[in-house]
Each structure stands twice: as C-alpha cells, then as structure tokens.
N, C-alpha and C positions, 0 to 999 in steps of 0.2 A: 514620566515613563515614556520615553520616546519609543514610537513605533510599536505600542503595545496597545491593544484595547483599553479603554478606561471602563471602569465598572462603577455604576452609579447605584447605590442600594438607598431604597426610601420604604419608610414604614407606610403601608397602605391602609387608609381609611375606609375604602370601599373594594370590594373585590368582585370582579365579574363571573367567578367561580362559585357556584352553589355549594353551600356549607364550607368553604374556606375559612371564612371568619369565625363559624361556630367551631370548627376543629382546632383552629389557632388558640382561641379562648379556652378550650379545654385543657390544652397543656400550657396555659398561662403564658403565652408567647404573643406577641403581636405580629401579625401577618407582615411578609417582606416581600418586594418585588425586586427583581435584579434585572435591569436594564444593562443590555451589552451595546456599546456605542461603537462605531466603527472605528478605524485606526486614528491616531490622534493627528490633527491638522498638519499637513507638510510631510507626513511619513508615508512610505509605501509599504505595505506588508510583501514580503517573499512571495515569489510564486513557483511552485514546484508541483509537478504531475508524475506519478509512477504510471506506466503503461507496460502491459504484457502483449509483446507484438509476435504473433506467430509467424513461422516462415510460410506457413500454408494453413489457412483456416480450415480448410475441408481436406482430409487425408483418407486414405484407404486402411482398412484393417492389415496389419503387420507392417505398415510405413513406420520409418523412424523419422522424426523431424524436430525443429528447435522453436523456441519462444525466447526471444530476448526480454529481459527485464530492463526497462530502459526509464530515466528520469529526466524530465524536461526542467531545466533550471533557469530562472532569469538571473540577472548579476547578484542581486542581493542574496537570492536562495542559494546561488554558487558559491557564494563566500562564508554562506553559514553552516551547509551541510558538511558534517565531517564523516558520517558513515551510518551504519545500521545493522539491523538483523532481520531479515524477511523469512516469514512462514507462507509456505503455500498450501492450497488445499485443491483436490481434485477428484473426480470420480475415477475410482481405481479399477472400476469394471469396464472402464472404457479406454483410458490411457494410463501409462506407467511412466514416472519419472526415471530414467537411466543414471543420469548425470548432471552436474551443474557445474558450470566453469566462470569463476570470478574474473571480469575484465581486468587486465593488468593496470589501468588507472588507480585502481582500488588496491595500493600495494602495501597496506599496513594488516598483517595477518589474516589474509583473506581465507574464509571458510566456506566450503562448498554446502555444508550442511547434510542432512542425512533423512532417510526414511525413517519416520519415528512410530508411525501407526498407518494402516492401510488408507490411502488417500492424504497422507500428510508428509511434507517434506519440510522439515523447520531447521533453523539455524543457518540461514546463508549470511553469513557476517562479511560485510564489506567496509573497510574504513580506508582513510589516506593519512599519510604523515609526510610533512614537509613537502606537499605537491601543490603546485597552483591551482587555485579554485577553477572549477568547470563550470560552463554555462553552454546553453542550448539542450540537444539531445544526448544525453550520455548512457552508454550500456553499464549497467551494474553486473549483469551476468546473463549467460546464455543457458538454457535449460533445455535438455535433449530428452525427448518423450519416445515413446513406442505407442502406436495406437493399437489396441488390443482386439477390439470388438466395435460393431457398429452401434451409434449412439451419439450424443451430445455431452461432452464434459466442460464445465466451467472451471478455466484454471484461475484461481483468486488468490489475491494477497490476503492474508488472514488478518484479523484485528488485533492479534498479538504481535504483529510485527511492529518494529521500532525504527524510528529515521531519529539520527542525533545532529545536533549543532555542537558548537564548542562550548555552547553554555547552557543548553536545554534541549529538551525533546522537539523535534521537528514534525510538522503535520503535513504532508503533501496530499494533494488530491490522488485518490488512486483508482484506476480503471482496470477491470478484468478482462479476460480473454474468453471467448467461447470457441470450442474446437468441435468440428463436426467430423465423425468418423464414419466412413461407409464402407459397405461390403465390396469386397473385391467383384468385378463381373466375372461371371461364369463364361469360359471361352467356348465358342461354338467348334464342334469336330468337324 
C-alpha cells in the first residue's frame, strides 16, 4: 500500500488500561491494540491546509467585509484534490453571511451554498473538471459578511465539510478565523 499508513493489529497480553482485560474477557474477546505507523518508507503524504483569511480581522458594526477560504497545496495534494463541500458556522448575533462567490478555478458546477439555519451556511460546493492541478495558495471562495453587533465571532469550517480526491476522501488541516466587531465610535459635536 504505497503512500498509505500501515496498520499493525496485535493481540495484547497485557494492557496498561485498568479493567480493559476484564471487559474484553466478559465479551469473550481478546483485547486488541492498533498501532498506526507513519507513511511507508520512501513516500510523502500530501500536505494541504484550509485557511479562512479575513480582509480585516477587526471591523466596526455595520461594516461589510470579506473572508477568503483558501487551501494551501503541495504538488502531491494539488494532483489529488478534486473538490469538496464546505459548511461554515458563525455567531449570527455578531456577523451575518451575505453571499459566497466560488473562485473561477473551480469550474465544474460551483455552488455558493446557502444559509440553512441561524449561524450556518452550508453546501459551498467546489469541483474541477479538466483543469491542471493547482499548487500553492488557492482561493476556493470569497465569503462576504456584515458585522452586526459588537463581539467576537469564530468563523469555522464545520466537521461536516468534505474534501475529495479522485479516489477517496481528502483530509486537509483546517484553520478557523476569529473576527472582532467593535462598536462605532460616537462623534463629538
């Protein structure tokens, strides 16, 4: 299995976890230890990171601003990534998503998604078709938001999001963004 972590399963004669052996005996099953080893010798796992990059992390109530959803891809990850679906969560008492625009690179049936419940924007679909692989920092979509009230909102990529390669699910590292909304200063007369 080239490039995939090897899994070694061994029956354990001794367990450091109290009660583990007794619980395994009660269900008439030998305890098992699963060891995950690193990538097979000579292979390098693809590296990909999803980032939420606000145009300004500190805004005033009433401001409209944007957040780019980017993915940083090494060459191997760029060859594998085919697309995905991103679901976002946020504090809708502090910010509101107005729209999502998919970057033109993702040319196969782009979908901006929609607000599904308060504080959730789901179904941001991006796919490529007959497009050369991307590497480096690639914009997936630009999210336009409005700052509603003073406070802090974390804009997060929800665990229900999925990224796909041509053959399997793809698992990038995901970094969320924090947005601070300040009240507008009162003008002196």
